[in-house]
N, C-alpha and C positions, 0 to 999 in steps of 0.2 A: 627396523625403524629407519624411514627417510632420514636426510639432513636438517629437514627443516621442520621436522617430530622432533629428535635429538635436540635441536638449538630451543625449541621450546620447554621441552623438558629440563636442561641446564638453566634457562631464564626463570624458572618455577620456584628452581632450588634455590638461585641466588637469592631471588625476593626474600623466599622464607626466610636465608642467614639473614639477610637486611633487618626485617623485622625485628628476630630474635634478638639482634644489636641495637635495635632504635627499644626495645621494651626493657634494656638492658640498662641502654645511658637513662631512660626515664627513671628506673627505679635507683640508681647511682646518683643522679639528681636530687634527690627526694631527701638523700641521705646527706647530700651536701658537697655532692662530690662532682668535681668537674669531669666531663668527658665528650668528646664530640667525635661521630660520624667522618671518615676516612677512605678515601679512594673507594668512589662510587658506593659507598655504605659496604663495603666488603671487610673493613675494621673499624673498631673502635680504640680511639687514643685515653687512656684514664690519666689525667694528670694528676700529679702530685701534689699536696699541699703547703710544701717545701717546695725551694729548688733540685731541681734533678730531671732525669731523664723521665718520659712519662711510659705507661704499662699499655701497651698493646695486646688487643683479646682479638680475636678470631674466634667464627663458628666453623668448628671443623670434624673431623670422626663422623663424615657424611650428613653432619647437621644436629648432630648427637647432644653436642658438645661446646660448651664456651673453652677456650684456651688460651693459655697466656705463657709465659716466659719460658718459649722455646717450646711449648705443651708439654712442658714439667709439670704445671699446673693445669685443673681441667674441672669443669662442673656442668652439671647436663642443664641443657637448656632449656627444660622443663621445668626447672626449679630454679626461677628469675630472682625471686627475691633470696634465695640462700645464695645465690651466684653474686648479686650485691653486697651483701654481705661480708662474703669472704673478700672480692676486690677489693671495697671501702678498708679493710682491715690490710690487705696486703700495699695499698699504699699511702696507707699512715704511718708506716711502718719507716 
């Protein structure tokens, strides 16, 4: 594959990851959790209801999982409802 094709494929993967984070942000908003896309839509910053550091969420493992807490926690991207539930519970603690 030439360099132009490799760049195009990489761009498509980044767009898929950004779309996954957008879906998660929207599900979190429906649960009353404030989250915002950051860094060119490559990360989701999830705010805690109480003062404290936000939780950062990324799409990793080849686009298969949402991951947070230094990749110690993860949830499949194809279960955005479940991921939103788990994250909402995590930031509420």
